[in-house]
C-alpha positions in Angstrom: 0.0 0.0 0.0 2.8 2.4 0.9 4.5 1.7 -2.5 1.3 2.5 -4.3 1.0 5.8 -2.5 4.6 6.7 -3.1 4.3 5.9 -6.8 1.1 8.0 -7.0 2.7 10.9 -5.2 5.7 10.7 -7.5 3.5 10.5 -10.6 1.5 13.5 -9.4 4.7 15.5 -8.8 6.1 14.7 -12.3 2.8 15.4 -13.9 2.6 18.9 -12.3 6.3 19.5 -13.1 5.7 18.6 -16.8 2.7 20.9 -17.0 4.7 23.7 -15.5 7.5 23.2 -18.0 5.0 23.1 -20.9 3.3 26.3 -19.6 6.6 28.1 -19.2 7.7 27.1 -22.7 4.5 28.3 -24.2 4.7 31.8 -22.6 4.8 34.9 -24.8 6.9 37.9 -24.2 3.8 39.9 -23.3 2.7 37.4 -20.7 6.1 37.6 -19.1 6.0 41.4 -19.1 2.6 41.3 -17.5 4.0 39.2 -14.6 6.6 41.8 -13.6 5.4 43.8 -10.6 5.2 47.5 -11.9 4.1 48.8 -8.5 7.8 48.8 -7.2 11.0 49.7 -8.9 14.6 49.1 -8.0 15.7 52.1 -10.1 16.5 54.2 -7.0 18.7 51.3 -5.7 20.9 51.0 -8.8 24.5 52.2 -8.7 23.9 54.5 -11.7 21.0 56.3 -10.0 22.9 56.6 -6.7 26.0 57.9 -8.5 23.9 60.4 -10.5 22.3 61.7 -7.4 25.6 61.8 -5.5 24.2 59.4 -2.9 26.4 56.8 -1.1 23.8 54.2 -0.1 24.0 52.3 3.2 22.0 49.3 4.2 19.7 51.6 6.1 19.1 53.8 3.0 18.4 50.8 0.8 15.9 49.4 3.4 14.0 52.7 3.3 14.1 53.0 -0.5 12.9 49.4 -1.0 10.0 49.9 1.4 11.1 47.1 3.7 9.7 43.6 3.3 7.3 44.7 0.4 10.3 45.5 -1.8 12.0 42.3 -0.8 9.0 40.3 -1.9 8.8 42.1 -5.2 12.5 41.4 -5.9 11.8 37.8 -5.1 9.0 37.6 -7.6 10.6 39.7 -10.3 13.9 37.8 -10.2 12.1 34.6 -11.3 10.3 36.5 -14.1 13.5 38.1 -15.3 15.1 34.6 -15.3 12.2 33.3 -17.4 12.7 36.3 -19.7 16.4 35.4 -20.2 15.4 31.8 -20.9 12.8 33.1 -23.4 15.5 35.1 -25.2 17.8 32.1 -25.2 15.1 29.8 -26.7 14.2 32.3 -29.4 17.7 33.4 -30.4 20.5 30.8 -30.7 23.1 33.6 -30.6 22.6 34.3 -26.9 25.7 33.8 -24.8 25.1 30.9 -22.5 27.5 32.4 -19.9 25.2 35.4 -19.6 22.2 33.1 -19.1 24.1 31.2 -16.4 25.1 34.4 -14.7 21.4 35.5 -14.7 20.4 32.2 -13.3 23.0 32.5 -10.5 21.9 36.1 -9.8 18.2 35.0 -9.5 19.1 32.2 -7.1 21.3 34.5 -5.0 18.6 37.2 -4.9 16.0 34.6 -3.8 18.2 33.2 -1.1 19.1 36.7 0.2 15.5 37.7 0.2 14.3 34.6 2.0 17.1 35.1 4.6 16.1 38.7 5.1 12.4 38.0 5.4 13.1 35.1 7.8 15.2 37.4 10.0 12.7 40.1 9.7 10.0 37.8 11.0 12.1 37.3 14.2 13.9 40.6 14.7 12.1 43.1 12.5 14.5 45.5 10.8 17.8 44.5 12.5 21.2 45.2 11.0 21.4 41.7 9.6 18.0 42.1 7.8 19.1 45.4 6.3 22.5 44.0 5.2 20.8 41.0 3.5 18.3 43.3 1.9 21.1 45.6 0.7 22.9 42.6 -0.8 19.7 41.4 -2.5 19.1 44.9 -3.9 22.6 45.2 -5.3 22.2 41.8 -7.0 18.8 42.7 -8.3 20.0 46.0 -9.8 22.9 44.1 -11.4 20.6 41.4 -12.8 18.3 44.0 -14.3 21.3 45.7 -15.9 22.6 42.4 -17.4 19.1 41.4 -18.6 18.7 44.9 -20.2 22.1 44.5 -22.0 21.1 41.0 -23.2 17.8 42.2 -24.5 19.5 45.2 -26.2 21.9 42.9 -28.0 19.3 40.2 -29.0 15.8 41.7 -28.9 16.1 45.5 -29.2 12.5 45.7 -30.4 11.1 44.6 -27.0 13.6 46.5 -24.8 11.4 49.6 -24.3 8.6 47.4 -22.9 11.0 45.8 -20.5 12.6 49.1 -19.3 9.1 50.6 -18.8 8.0 47.6 -16.8 11.1 47.8 -14.6 
């Protein structure tokens, strides 16, 4: 009986996984853009913005600019969507550098780990120094990932770049 339940659970898991892969592969660019959260932007956290404004950001400043846990959660969600955008570009253009795609994958995973650590710490200690440092690290990774994805799209899909920049 346990073997049957284990097999059924495994079959169910693989069925859901296969459906998710099929759904991901059938996405359009517009559906990916629609999944980006436009109600929050990391523009004020990017090195370019901070340099232009003459601001030297600290973890406290970044925490305020990202609106605390709300911004962390948006970074968590958007990093996955940006990774799917990079995969979309790679699927539809054979000339995409695989190293760039791997870097974007690594960035997305690091962002998600930093965000989960920061949110976990926030749940226990509110906005302690450790939370702000992890949030600052996630924001720096997020701004870098957005810049790399913008460069990738500029090189391989310049027609859709304005839509991506507007959504970010």
